Residue, then its C-alpha position, 0 to 999 in steps of 0.5 A: x367406201x374403202x378409200x374413205x376408210x383408208x383416209x380416216x384411219x390415219x387421222x384416228x391414229x394421230x388423235x389416239x396417239x395424242x389423247x390415249x398414247x399406246x405406250x405405257x412406259x412413260x405416260x402412265x405416271x406423272x413426269x417431273x416436267x409438267x409438275x414443275x411447270x405448273x408449280x413454278x409458272x415457268x412455261x418451258x416444255x420438253x424433256x427436263x435436260x433441255x430446260x436450262x438451254x431453253x431458258x437462256x434469254x427467256x428467264x433469269x438464271x443463276x447459281x443460287x437457290x431462291x424460293x420458287x425457282x426451278x432446280x435444273x439437273x442435266x442428263x447424268x448416268x441412268x437419268x438420261x432425261x435430266x430432272x427439274x424440281x421447284x425450290x420451296x424453302x431455303x434452310x441455309x446456304x447448303x440446304x433447301x427443300x424442294x417439291x418435285x415429281x417422279x424421283x423416288x419410287x414410293x410403295x413401288x410406284x413411279x411418278x409420285x409427288x414429293x413435297x418439301x423434301x431435302x436437297x443438299x449442296x455437296x459441291x467443294x466450292x459451295x456453289x450448288x454445282x453438285x447436289x444430293x436429293x432425298x430418296x424415299x426408299x432409304x429415308x435419307x439423302x440419296x448416295x449419288x451426287x448429281x451435277x446441277x445446271x443452275x436455277x431458273x427463276x420465274x421472271x422473264x429476262x430483260x436485256x439488262x438482266x440478261x447480261x448479268x444472268x446469262x452464265x450458270x456460274x455468276x460472279x460472287x458479286x451477282x450470285x443472287x437474283x434481284x428479288x424485286x424482279x419476282x412477281x408479287x404473287x409468288x410470295x403469296x403462292x409459296x405461303x399456301x398449303x401443300x394442296x396448292x402443289x397437287x395438280x388440280x385434275x388429271x386431264x392435261x391443261x395443254x394437250x400440245x404441251x403434254x405431247x411435247x413433254x412426251x416426245x421431247x423438244 
């Protein structure tokens, strides 16, 4: 009986770690990664700082924002895990609206969803290599300028497109992605109400994916 119990306990502990993690520090609030993945449809897992590298050779990448694309930020200062947000609207060549999770603490709580908030290109070259992002506690753009990897577009990369979009700093002749490459459903999805940006339920759709998000890639 004792040997049977000893054999079962490790299995129970593994299941508990997946379904009900003991640590509450990173799992009690919504992370930016699962929200960006659900909203954009880009199937990348792991910490946000790894998305840019993981997208290489898989998804189109570029230096300019496009509605539906994922803004990718590397690790920077205290933001060790990086950040990802989804572009919702282009205002002009310096300003966009993004939707993302776990950026501003709202009412003292982390993991909040912010819909269609401002992000501004503050780079000297106007190339979206440096941004300031809306920060709710001060009701304005944050004072920190964050470096940007680039934008990951929700379309799979082809060999031909891969040669054009492999760099995060494409030439001026090829800075914008070919909009015709995007799934036709994207335009309709972007036109839906803000309710479409709320996760449908609190239960993870992909337990393995959620686990990868928690432990990194």
